N, CA, C and O of each residue as an XYZ file, in Angstrom:
360
protein
N      -2.371     -2.090     19.444
C      -2.205     -2.747     18.153
C      -3.550     -3.232     17.605
O      -3.754     -3.249     16.391
N      -4.448     -3.616     18.475
C      -5.759     -4.097     18.028
C      -6.517     -2.984     17.317
O      -7.174     -3.227     16.305
N      -6.431     -1.772     17.838
C      -7.098     -0.632     17.208
C      -6.525     -0.387     15.805
O      -7.268     -0.129     14.858
N      -5.221     -0.471     15.688
C      -4.559     -0.276     14.392
C      -4.996     -1.358     13.396
O      -5.282     -1.060     12.237
N      -5.043     -2.602     13.852
C      -5.464     -3.705     12.982
C      -6.888     -3.491     12.491
O      -7.191     -3.746     11.325
N      -7.760     -3.025     13.375
C      -9.148     -2.789     12.992
C      -9.246     -1.657     11.979
O      -9.994     -1.747     11.006
N      -8.494     -0.602     12.211
C      -8.517      0.520     11.263
C      -7.932      0.126      9.916
O      -8.423      0.551      8.870
N      -6.893     -0.678      9.942
C      -6.322     -1.144      8.683
C      -7.330     -2.034      7.955
O      -7.464     -1.948      6.734
N      -8.031     -2.876      8.689
C      -9.047     -3.735      8.077
C     -10.144     -2.895      7.441
O     -10.605     -3.211      6.345
N     -10.564     -1.841      8.104
C     -11.596     -0.955      7.536
C     -11.098     -0.302      6.251
O     -11.817     -0.246      5.253
N      -9.876      0.186      6.283
C      -9.316      0.833      5.092
C      -9.160     -0.129      3.927
O      -9.530      0.181      2.795
N      -8.607     -1.299      4.216
C      -8.419     -2.283      3.148
C      -9.754     -2.825      2.647
O      -9.885     -3.162      1.470
N     -10.743     -2.909      3.534
C     -12.077     -3.336      3.103
C     -12.657     -2.333      2.111
O     -13.339     -2.721      1.162
N     -12.391     -1.054      2.325
C     -12.854     -0.040      1.373
C     -12.209     -0.248      0.011
O     -12.867     -0.124     -1.021
N     -10.921     -0.566      0.014
C     -10.221     -0.847     -1.246
C     -10.841     -2.068     -1.921
O     -11.090     -2.056     -3.127
N     -11.086     -3.106     -1.152
C     -11.680     -4.336     -1.701
C     -13.079     -4.052     -2.239
O     -13.434     -4.518     -3.322
N     -13.872     -3.292     -1.493
C     -15.239     -2.982     -1.929
C     -15.261     -2.167     -3.211
O     -16.130     -2.372     -4.058
N     -14.320     -1.249     -3.366
C     -14.314     -0.373     -4.540
C     -13.623     -0.973     -5.757
O     -14.094     -0.817     -6.884
N     -12.496     -1.665     -5.526
C     -11.658     -2.105     -6.643
C     -11.639     -3.602     -6.884
O     -11.282     -4.044     -7.976
N     -12.014     -4.389     -5.889
C     -11.987     -5.852     -5.980
C     -10.630     -6.358     -6.495
O     -10.576     -7.042     -7.517
N      -9.533     -6.024     -5.793
C      -8.206     -6.440     -6.271
C      -7.988     -7.947     -6.117
O      -8.625     -8.593     -5.285
N      -7.095     -8.492     -6.918
C      -6.728     -9.902     -6.804
C      -5.849    -10.133     -5.581
O      -5.884    -11.205     -4.977
N      -5.061     -9.124     -5.221
C      -4.155     -9.225     -4.082
C      -3.876     -7.808     -3.569
O      -3.913     -6.847     -4.338
N      -3.599     -7.684     -2.277
C      -3.169     -6.417     -1.689
C      -1.733     -6.609     -1.244
O      -1.431     -7.509     -0.461
N      -0.844     -5.757     -1.749
C       0.586     -5.856     -1.437
C       0.949     -4.732     -0.471
O       0.763     -3.554     -0.773
N       1.460     -5.109      0.677
C       1.878     -4.142      1.688
C       3.361     -3.857      1.515
O       4.162     -4.780      1.360
N       3.727     -2.583      1.541
C       5.123     -2.209      1.400
C       5.577     -1.329      2.538
O       4.798     -1.005      3.435
N       6.833     -0.943      2.503
C       7.388     -0.067      3.522
C       7.514     -0.757      4.867
O       7.553     -1.985      4.947
N       7.578      0.037      5.915
C       7.754     -0.497      7.263
C       6.601     -1.364      7.727
O       6.790     -2.287      8.519
N       5.406     -1.069      7.236
C       4.224     -1.854      7.620
C       4.371     -3.311      7.195
O       3.854     -4.211      7.855
N       5.073     -3.536      6.100
C       5.206     -4.900      5.586
C       6.028     -5.788      6.517
O       6.028     -7.010      6.363
N       6.721     -5.195      7.473
C       7.538     -5.978      8.410
C       6.778     -6.432      9.651
O       7.342     -7.128     10.495
N       5.519     -6.056      9.775
C       4.722     -6.433     10.951
C       3.949     -7.704     10.622
O       2.848     -7.649     10.074
N       4.531     -8.839     10.958
C       3.961    -10.148     10.603
C       2.549    -10.329     11.153
O       1.713    -10.975     10.521
N       2.290     -9.776     12.293
C       0.986     -9.924     12.934
C      -0.153     -9.409     12.049
O      -1.263     -9.939     12.105
N       0.108     -8.392     11.240
C      -0.930     -7.823     10.382
C      -1.444     -8.833      9.364
O      -2.632     -8.837      9.043
N      -0.574     -9.676      8.862
C      -0.981    -10.668      7.858
C      -1.854    -11.763      8.464
O      -2.568    -12.471      7.754
N      -1.785    -11.884      9.762
C      -2.580    -12.867     10.486
C      -3.906    -12.272     10.947
O      -4.958    -12.890     10.782
N      -3.858    -11.077     11.522
C      -5.020    -10.498     12.189
C      -5.948     -9.692     11.273
O      -7.169     -9.783     11.400
N      -5.390     -8.917     10.366
C      -6.233     -8.059      9.519
C      -7.195     -8.869      8.653
O      -8.368     -8.504      8.574
N      -6.761     -9.949      8.001
C      -7.724    -10.725      7.209
C      -8.895    -11.266      8.040
O     -10.001    -11.417      7.521
N      -8.663    -11.555      9.309
C      -9.741    -12.048     10.168
C     -10.801    -10.983     10.418
O     -11.954    -11.311     10.701
N     -10.426     -9.728     10.318
C     -11.343     -8.617     10.579
C     -12.037     -8.089      9.319
O     -13.028     -7.365      9.420
N     -11.538     -8.438      8.158
C     -12.084     -7.899      6.912
C     -13.554     -8.236      6.717
O     -14.314     -7.419      6.196
N     -13.956     -9.417      7.125
C     -15.335     -9.869      6.912
C     -16.378     -8.936      7.498
O     -17.505     -8.881      7.006
N     -16.021     -8.205      8.536
C     -16.961     -7.267      9.161
C     -17.269     -6.080      8.266
O     -18.320     -5.454      8.397
N     -16.348     -5.769      7.353
C     -16.442     -4.523      6.601
C     -16.584     -4.691      5.093
O     -16.895     -3.724      4.397
N     -16.365     -5.883      4.580
C     -16.460     -6.123      3.138
C     -17.904     -6.462      2.785
O     -18.569     -7.220      3.491
N     -18.377     -5.887      1.678
C     -19.752     -6.134      1.224
C     -19.838     -7.437      0.439
O     -20.194     -7.438     -0.740
N     -19.515     -8.532      1.091
C     -19.543     -9.848      0.470
C     -19.641    -10.890      1.569
O     -19.300    -10.619      2.720
N     -20.099    -12.064      1.221
C     -20.188    -13.143      2.213
C     -18.812    -13.701      2.555
O     -18.587    -14.178      3.667
N     -17.896    -13.639      1.594
C     -16.544    -14.156      1.818
C     -15.514    -13.146      1.331
O     -15.795    -12.313      0.469
N     -14.327    -13.236      1.897
C     -13.207    -12.392      1.472
C     -12.083    -13.326      1.053
O     -11.576    -14.098      1.866
N     -11.695    -13.256     -0.214
C     -10.633    -14.134     -0.701
C      -9.400    -13.364     -1.160
O      -8.492    -13.945     -1.754
N      -9.361    -12.064     -0.889
C      -8.239    -11.233     -1.311
C      -7.065    -11.420     -0.354
O      -7.158    -11.028      0.809
N      -5.970    -12.008     -0.816
C      -4.813    -12.180      0.077
C      -4.090    -10.854      0.316
O      -4.055     -9.982     -0.552
N      -3.522    -10.728      1.498
C      -2.682     -9.579      1.845
C      -1.276    -10.120      2.010
O      -1.032    -10.989      2.847
N      -0.349     -9.606      1.209
C       1.014    -10.143      1.191
C       2.033     -9.017      1.311
O       1.739     -7.878      0.949
N       3.231     -9.321      1.815
C       4.287     -8.305      1.858
C       4.899     -8.122      0.474
O       4.932     -9.050     -0.334
N       5.377     -6.920      0.221
C       6.079     -6.654     -1.038
C       7.348     -7.489     -1.089
O       7.978     -7.737     -0.061
N       7.713     -7.914     -2.265
C       8.890     -8.776     -2.422
C      10.169     -8.065     -1.989
O      11.067     -8.693     -1.430
N      10.257     -6.765     -2.242
C      11.476     -6.038     -1.909
C      11.314     -5.136     -0.691
O      12.291     -4.538     -0.239
N      10.117     -5.027     -0.158
C       9.803     -4.281      1.062
C      10.451     -2.906      1.096
O      10.298     -2.125      0.157
N      11.158     -2.608      2.149
C      11.684     -1.260      2.380
C      12.742     -0.876      1.355
O      12.841      0.295      0.988
N      13.525     -1.822      0.892
C      14.596     -1.508     -0.042
C      14.061     -0.810     -1.290
O      14.696      0.111     -1.803
N      12.906     -1.240     -1.778
C      12.345     -0.627     -2.983
C      11.950      0.815     -2.723
O      12.164      1.683     -3.569
N      11.374      1.075     -1.559
C      10.985      2.449     -1.230
C      12.211      3.346     -1.140
O      12.192      4.475     -1.630
N      13.257      2.860     -0.529
C      14.484      3.650     -0.391
C      15.131      3.899     -1.744
O      15.655      4.985     -1.992
N      15.098      2.913     -2.611
C      15.693      3.068     -3.938
C      14.811      3.929     -4.829
O      15.322      4.651     -5.685
N      13.505      3.866     -4.647
C      12.578      4.596     -5.505
C      12.514      6.077     -5.230
O      12.310      6.865     -6.154
N      12.682      6.479     -3.991
C      12.558      7.896     -3.656
C      13.566      8.777     -4.395
O      13.169      9.797     -4.959
N      14.855      8.424     -4.413
C      15.781      9.283     -5.167
C      15.434      9.350     -6.651
O      15.565     10.405     -7.273
N      14.997      8.238     -7.215
C      14.608      8.230     -8.626
C      13.404      9.113     -8.879
O      13.351      9.821     -9.885
N      12.440      9.079     -7.980
C      11.255      9.921     -8.104
C      11.630     11.395     -8.008
O      11.132     12.222     -8.772
N      12.506     11.714     -7.067
C      12.947     13.104     -6.906
C      13.676     13.582     -8.155
O      13.464     14.709     -8.603
N      14.524     12.746     -8.715
C      15.267     13.109     -9.926
C      14.319     13.330    -11.095
O      14.461     14.296    -11.844
N      13.351     12.430    -11.248
C      12.382     12.563    -12.336
C      11.576     13.843    -12.177
O      11.313     14.531    -13.164
N      11.186     14.169    -10.968
C      10.425     15.383    -10.708
C      11.262     16.619    -11.033
O      10.766     17.565    -11.645
N      12.511     16.610    -10.628
C      13.411     17.732    -10.889
C      13.617     17.912    -12.390
O      13.603     19.037    -12.890
N      13.808     16.809    -13.108
C      14.005     16.884    -14.560
C      12.766     17.415    -15.260
O      12.888     18.182    -16.215
N      11.585     17.032    -14.817
C      10.340     17.525    -15.401
C      10.221     19.021    -15.166
O       9.833     19.772    -16.060
N      10.556     19.443    -13.959
C      10.484     20.865    -13.623
C      11.440     21.668    -14.507
O      11.087     22.743    -14.992
N      12.625     21.153    -14.710
C      13.622     21.868    -15.522
C      13.179     21.981    -16.981
O      13.445     22.994    -17.628
N      12.510     20.961    -17.503
C      12.055     21.010    -18.891
C      10.991     22.081    -19.091
O      10.851     22.617    -20.191
N      10.246     22.395    -18.049
C       9.146     23.354    -18.162
C       9.594     24.796    -17.907
O       8.800     25.723    -18.064
N      10.832     24.988    -17.524
C      11.345     26.339    -17.292
C      11.687     26.991    -18.625
O      12.126     26.316    -19.556
N      11.485     28.303    -18.718
C      11.884     28.995    -19.964
C      13.390     29.033    -20.097
O      14.108     29.092    -19.099
N      13.863     28.998    -21.313
C      15.298     29.045    -21.572
C      15.824     30.450    -21.301
O      15.192     31.434    -21.687
N      16.955     30.548    -20.654
C      17.601     31.833    -20.418
C      18.585     32.081    -21.546
O      19.364     31.193    -21.894
N      18.563     33.252    -22.112
C      19.480     33.546    -23.218
C      20.462     34.607    -22.851
O      21.307     34.975    -23.667
């Protein structure tokens, strides 16, 4: 788990360095690992190009439920777009 936390800190530090977000929202199954909210922020300082890191990392409000609900909608939207681009059969 320590290796994963370090890799996540490196990845999120890249996001912070490039985009300077106000907050990082974790979703999906990762958002259920409480330890990440404790350990990853402690490691960010090693990788962020700043003296301090004030970007909070928080779980998504709807977590996994939103991902499960969003996937069918995304698939439907993709299918509808594909159908609109097909030539009409006469």
